[in-house]
C-alpha positions in Angstrom: -29.9 -13.5 -15.2 -27.0 -13.8 -17.7 -23.5 -14.6 -16.6 -19.9 -15.1 -17.7 -16.5 -15.8 -16.2 -14.5 -12.9 -14.9 -11.3 -12.1 -16.9 -9.4 -12.2 -13.5 -9.7 -15.7 -12.1 -6.6 -17.2 -10.5 -6.1 -20.8 -9.3 -3.3 -22.0 -7.1 -2.2 -25.1 -5.3 -1.3 -24.9 -1.6 -0.2 -27.4 0.9 -2.4 -27.7 4.0 -1.6 -29.5 7.2 -4.0 -32.3 8.1 -4.1 -34.7 11.0 -4.1 -38.5 10.5 -7.4 -39.4 12.1 -6.6 -43.1 12.4 -3.3 -42.3 14.2 -5.0 -39.8 16.4 -7.6 -42.4 17.6 -4.6 -44.5 18.6 -3.1 -41.8 20.6 -0.5 -40.6 18.2 -0.5 -37.0 16.8 0.7 -37.2 13.2 0.5 -34.3 10.7 1.0 -34.4 7.0 0.8 -31.9 4.1 -1.8 -32.4 1.4 -2.2 -30.3 -1.7 -5.4 -28.4 -2.1 -6.8 -26.4 -5.0 -7.8 -22.8 -4.2 -9.2 -19.9 -6.2 -8.2 -16.3 -5.6 -10.7 -13.5 -5.8 -9.1 -10.1 -6.5 -12.4 -8.4 -5.8 -12.8 -9.8 -2.3 -9.0 -10.2 -1.6 -9.6 -13.8 -0.4 -8.8 -17.3 -1.3 -11.2 -20.3 -1.0 -11.2 -24.0 -1.6 -12.5 -25.2 -4.9 -13.1 -28.7 -6.3 -11.8 -30.0 -9.6 -15.3 -30.0 -10.9 -15.9 -26.4 -9.9 -12.6 -25.4 -11.4 -13.6 -27.1 -14.6 -16.9 -25.2 -14.6 -15.0 -21.9 -14.5 -12.6 -23.1 -17.2 -15.5 -23.9 -19.5 -17.2 -20.5 -18.9 -16.4 -17.8 -21.5 -15.3 -14.4 -20.4 -16.0 -12.6 -23.6 -19.7 -13.3 -24.0 -22.8 -13.7 -21.8 -24.6 -17.0 -21.2 -28.2 -17.4 -20.1 -28.8 -19.4 -16.9 -29.2 -23.1 -17.6 -28.1 -22.5 -21.2 -27.8 -26.1 -22.4 -26.4 -24.9 -25.8 -23.3 -23.4 -24.1 -21.8 -26.8 -23.5 -21.0 -25.8 -19.9 -21.9 -28.5 -17.4 -24.0 -27.0 -14.5 -22.8 -26.7 -11.0 -24.9 -26.7 -7.8 -26.6 -23.4 -7.1 -24.7 -23.1 -3.9 -21.4 -23.1 -5.8 -22.7 -20.7 -8.4 -23.8 -18.3 -5.7 -20.4 -18.5 -4.0 -18.7 -17.7 -7.4 -20.9 -14.7 -7.9 -20.3 -13.4 -4.3 -16.5 -13.7 -4.9 -16.7 -11.9 -8.3 -15.4 -15.0 -10.1 -18.6 -15.1 -12.1 -19.9 -11.8 -13.4 -23.7 -11.2 -13.8 -25.8 -8.6 -15.6 -27.9 -8.0 -12.5 -28.0 -4.7 -10.8 -27.7 -5.9 -7.2 -25.1 -3.9 -5.3 -22.1 -6.2 -5.1 -22.7 -7.8 -8.5 -23.0 -4.5 -10.3 -19.8 -3.3 -8.4 -17.8 -6.3 -9.4 -18.9 -6.0 -13.0 -17.9 -2.3 -13.1 -14.6 -3.1 -11.3 -13.7 -5.8 -13.7 -14.5 -3.6 -16.7 -12.4 -0.8 -15.2 -9.4 -3.1 -14.6 -9.5 -4.2 -18.2 -9.9 -0.7 -19.5 -7.0 0.5 -17.4 -4.6 -2.1 -19.0 -3.9 -4.1 -15.8 -1.6 -7.1 -16.2 -3.2 -10.1 -14.5 -0.1 -10.8 -12.4 -0.1 -7.2 -11.1 -3.9 -7.5 -10.4 -3.5 -10.5 -8.1 -0.5 -9.0 -6.3 -2.1 -5.7 -5.7 -5.5 -7.1 -4.7 -4.1 -9.8 -2.3 -1.8 -7.3 -0.6 -4.3 -4.4 -0.3 -4.8 -4.1 3.4 -8.3 -3.5 4.7 -8.1 -3.6 8.5 -8.1 -3.4 11.3 -9.8 0.0 11.3 -11.3 -0.2 14.8 -10.0 -0.9 18.3 -7.7 0.8 20.7 -4.6 0.8 18.5 -1.1 0.8 19.8 1.4 3.4 21.0 4.8 3.1 19.3 6.4 4.8 22.4 5.3 1.9 24.6 6.7 -0.6 22.0 10.0 1.3 21.8 10.5 1.1 25.5 10.4 -2.7 25.3 12.2 -3.0 22.0 15.2 -4.8 23.3 13.2 -7.4 25.2 10.9 -7.9 22.3 13.7 -8.3 19.8 15.5 -10.8 22.0 12.4 -12.9 22.5 11.7 -12.8 18.7 15.2 -14.0 17.9 14.9 -16.8 20.5 11.6 -17.9 18.9 12.5 -17.8 15.2 16.3 -18.0 15.2 18.9 -15.4 14.2 18.3 -13.1 11.2 20.4 -13.2 8.0 23.9 -11.6 8.5 23.8 -7.8 8.8 26.5 -7.5 6.1 26.5 -9.4 2.8 30.0 -10.4 1.8 31.6 -12.6 -0.8 35.3 -13.7 -1.0 37.0 -11.2 1.3 40.4 -12.1 -0.1 39.4 -10.6 -3.5 38.3 -7.3 -1.9 40.3 -4.1 -2.5 39.8 -1.0 -0.4 38.2 2.1 -1.6 39.4 5.6 -0.9 38.1 6.9 2.4 36.6 10.3 2.2 34.4 12.2 4.6 31.9 14.4 2.8 30.3 17.2 4.7 28.0 20.2 4.3 24.9 20.5 2.2 23.1 17.3 1.2 25.6 15.2 3.1 24.8 16.7 6.5 21.1 16.5 5.6 21.3 12.8 4.8 23.0 12.0 8.1 20.5 14.1 10.0 17.5 12.4 8.4 15.5 10.2 10.7 12.0 8.9 11.4 10.0 10.8 14.0 7.0 9.2 15.7 6.4 11.6 18.6 4.8 15.0 17.9 3.7 18.0 19.9 0.0 17.7 19.1 -0.9 20.8 21.1 0.9 23.0 18.6 -0.5 24.0 15.2 1.8 23.8 12.2 2.2 26.9 10.1 0.9 26.5 6.6 4.1 27.9 4.9 6.5 25.0 5.8 3.8 22.4 4.8 3.3 24.2 1.5 7.1 24.2 0.9 7.3 20.5 1.8 4.6 19.6 -0.6 6.0 21.8 -3.4 9.5 20.4 -3.2 8.3 16.8 -2.8 5.4 16.5 -5.1 5.4 19.7 -7.1 6.4 20.4 -10.7 9.2 22.7 -11.7 8.9 22.4 -15.5 7.0 20.6 -18.2 7.6 19.4 -21.7 5.0 18.7 -24.3 5.9 15.6 -26.4 2.5 15.3 -28.2 -1.0 16.7 -27.9 -2.2 15.9 -24.4 1.2 14.3 -23.4 3.0 16.6 -21.0 6.0 15.3 -19.0 6.9 17.1 -15.7 10.2 17.9 -14.1 10.1 17.0 -10.5 12.6 16.4 -7.7 12.2 12.6 -7.9 12.7 10.2 -10.8 9.7 8.4 -12.2 9.2 5.5 -14.6 8.7 6.9 -18.1 8.6 10.4 -16.5 4.9 9.8 -16.0 4.8 10.6 -12.2 1.6 8.6 -11.3 1.7 9.3 -7.5 -0.8 11.9 -6.3 -0.7 13.5 -2.8 -3.8 13.6 -0.7 -3.0 15.5 2.6 -5.1 14.8 5.7 -4.9 18.0 7.7 -5.0 17.5 11.4 -3.6 20.7 13.0 -2.4 23.4 10.5 -3.0 27.1 11.0 -5.7 28.5 8.8 -6.7 25.1 7.2 -9.8 23.2 8.2 -9.3 19.6 9.2 -10.0 17.0 6.6 -8.8 15.5 3.3 -7.5 17.6 0.4 -5.9 16.9 -2.9 -2.6 18.7 -3.6 -3.2 20.3 -7.0 0.3 20.2 -8.5 -0.5 22.5 -11.5 -1.8 25.4 -9.4 0.1 24.6 -6.1 -3.2 24.6 -4.2 -5.4 22.5 -1.9 -8.6 21.1 -3.4 -11.0 20.3 -0.5 -12.5 16.8 -0.6 -13.7 15.7 2.8 -14.2 18.0 5.8 -13.8 16.5 9.3 -13.9 17.8 12.8 -10.4 17.9 14.4 -10.8 14.9 16.7 -12.6 12.9 14.0 -9.7 13.6 11.7 -7.2 12.3 14.3 -9.3 9.2 14.9 -9.5 8.6 11.2 -5.7 9.0 10.8 -5.1 6.3 13.4 -7.7 4.0 11.8 -6.3 4.4 8.3 -2.8 3.6 9.7 -4.1 0.3 11.2 -4.1 1.5 14.8 -0.8 3.4 14.9 -1.6 6.1 17.4 1.3 8.3 16.6 -0.1 9.0 13.1 -3.0 10.9 14.6 -0.6 13.1 16.6 1.1 14.5 13.5 0.0 17.9 12.2 -0.5 16.5 8.6 -0.5 13.1 7.0 -0.1 12.8 3.2 -1.6 9.8 1.5 0.3 8.6 -1.5 -2.1 7.4 -4.1 -1.1 5.8 -7.4 -3.0 6.8 -10.5 -2.6 3.4 -12.2 -3.7 4.3 -15.8 -1.1 7.1 -15.9 1.6 4.5 -16.2 -0.4 1.6 -17.7 -1.5 3.9 -20.5 2.1 3.6 -21.8 3.2 0.2 -20.4 0.0 -1.7 -21.3 -0.7 -4.9 -19.5 2.9 -5.1 -18.4 3.5 -6.9 -15.1 6.5 -4.8 -14.2 4.6 -1.5 -14.4 3.0 -1.9 -11.0 6.3 -2.4 -9.2 7.7 0.7 -10.9 4.9 2.7 -9.4 5.8 1.4 -5.9 9.4 2.6 -6.6 8.1 6.0 -7.4 6.4 6.2 -4.0 9.8 5.2 -2.4 11.6 8.0 -4.2 9.0 10.5 -3.0 9.1 9.4 0.6 12.9 9.9 0.8 12.6 13.4 -0.7 9.8 14.1 1.9 12.1 13.1 4.7 15.0 15.3 3.4 12.9 18.4 2.8 11.2 18.0 6.2 14.6 17.7 7.9 15.7 20.9 6.1 12.6 22.7 7.3 13.0 21.5 10.9 10.0 19.2 10.8 9.6 15.6 12.1 8.7 13.1 9.4 7.7 9.5 9.0 6.6 7.0 6.4 4.4 3.9 6.9 3.1 1.3 4.5 0.8 -0.3 7.1 -2.3 1.4 5.8 -6.0 0.5 5.5 -6.2 1.0 1.8 -9.8 0.2 1.3 -10.9 2.6 4.1 -9.1 5.5 2.5 -10.2 4.7 -1.0 -13.9 4.5 0.1 -13.6 7.8 2.1 -12.1 9.6 -0.9 -14.5 7.8 -3.4 -11.6 6.5 -5.4 -12.2 3.8 -8.0 -9.8 0.9 -6.9 -9.1 -0.1 -10.5 -7.9 3.4 -11.3 -6.4 4.6 -7.9 -4.6 2.8 -5.1 -3.2 3.8 -1.7 0.5 3.0 -1.5 1.5 4.5 1.8 1.5 7.5 4.2 4.0 10.3 4.7 3.4 12.3 7.9 5.0 15.5 9.3 4.7 17.9 12.1 6.3 19.6 15.0 8.4 17.0 16.7 8.2 16.6 20.5 11.2 17.7 22.6 12.3 14.1 23.1 12.3 13.5 19.3 14.4 16.6 18.7 17.0 15.7 21.3 19.5 13.3 19.6 20.4 11.8 23.0 16.8 11.1 24.1 15.1 7.9 23.0 15.6 6.2 19.7 18.1 3.5 18.8 21.6 3.9 20.2 23.5 4.2 16.8 27.2 4.3 17.0 29.7 5.3 14.3 30.7 2.6 11.9 34.1 0.9 12.7 37.1 2.6 11.1 38.6 -0.7 10.0 
C-alpha cells in the first residue's frame, strides 16, 4: 500500500466541558472548559479528537507524492496502526488501494481539486451537508402549526427573548420617506405570495402549469456566445458571472401524463429527461425522506430539487472562497421567482433547505465534488384551507401607519 495526505485536512481547536473528578469525589459538581484539538473530515462530515503527535504525523506527510508503508527514507515518524487505519477511514490519508471507501475518497479528493474548490468552501459545504434522518415517522407541519403559539412561548422562556424585530439607529437623525401605495401587477403578486404546506394530494396537477412554472423560473429566454464553448444565458433571475449553475431536478408525485419519479429539466430543449422511475407511493415516501421527515413535502404534486453544478462557477472563479456563497444566492433568487410564478398560476408553493443531501445525490448518481443539493422548491394544488386567507396561517396585520 502507498499513501499520502489528503489535500483537504482541517484542524481546529474547540473547548470541551469536563468535570473536576477530585471535586466530584468530594460531593461538588464543578465544570471547566479545556481546549482540545480536533480534525475535520470533509469526506465523512465528522470531527474527531486528534493528539499532537498524530497531528504532527499528518503535517509531515506529503500530499503531492506517494509514500510506501514504513518508508523510513520519507522522514515521517510512524504512528500506531490504529491511528493510521482511522485516518484512512476518515479520508485524511489517501491510499492507492481499490477497497470501496478508499477508492471513493481518492476519486472524491481528485474531483474536488479538479473542480477548483477553495479549501474554506470545501469544509463549509461538507460539514453542513445534511445526511439524515431519512427514516422514521416524520412530522406533520399542520400539527406543529396548531401548537405554534405555545411552542414559541416555551422557547422564548427557555432561551430568552430574540433580537429586536426592527433594527434602528439614532431615531433623532431619521427623516421620513414619501409614503406611496403601489398596486397592480407585480405589487399585488408580491403581497399575495406565501408559503403553502397543505396540498390536495387526491388531485393530479395538469402538466401545463408545471411546465410554465419551470420555464419561467429555470428556463432560458436568450443566449450570447462570448467565446467558443462559452454561452451565457438570459434568465428571469440574476446569477454570479451570468453562469447560472443551479439545475432543476423535478420529482414528480402526481402530475397528469407524467410517470412518478425523478427527471432533469432540460433547459435547452424545455423537456423532461427521465432519470429514476418510482411507483407513486414510493415517490411520496422518498420525498418525505429527502426532506428529513417533513410529511407535507410528500403531499405536493411536484418537488423540484435545486442542484448546484459547482464547476460551472468555479471554472471562472477558481479556488475562490466566495464562489460557493454566490451559488447559494443563486438558489435564493430562483426560489423567490418560483414563488411568484406559482402564485400567478394559482399554485401553492414552498421552499425548504432542510434536505437530506447525500440521499438525493446517491439516488441521482451525482458526484458530490461536482454537484450538490441546495434545497427543494415544491408546488401543487393547495388545499381549501391554504387557499382561504382567513383559515390557518399566521395572523398578520397591516403595518402601523405611524
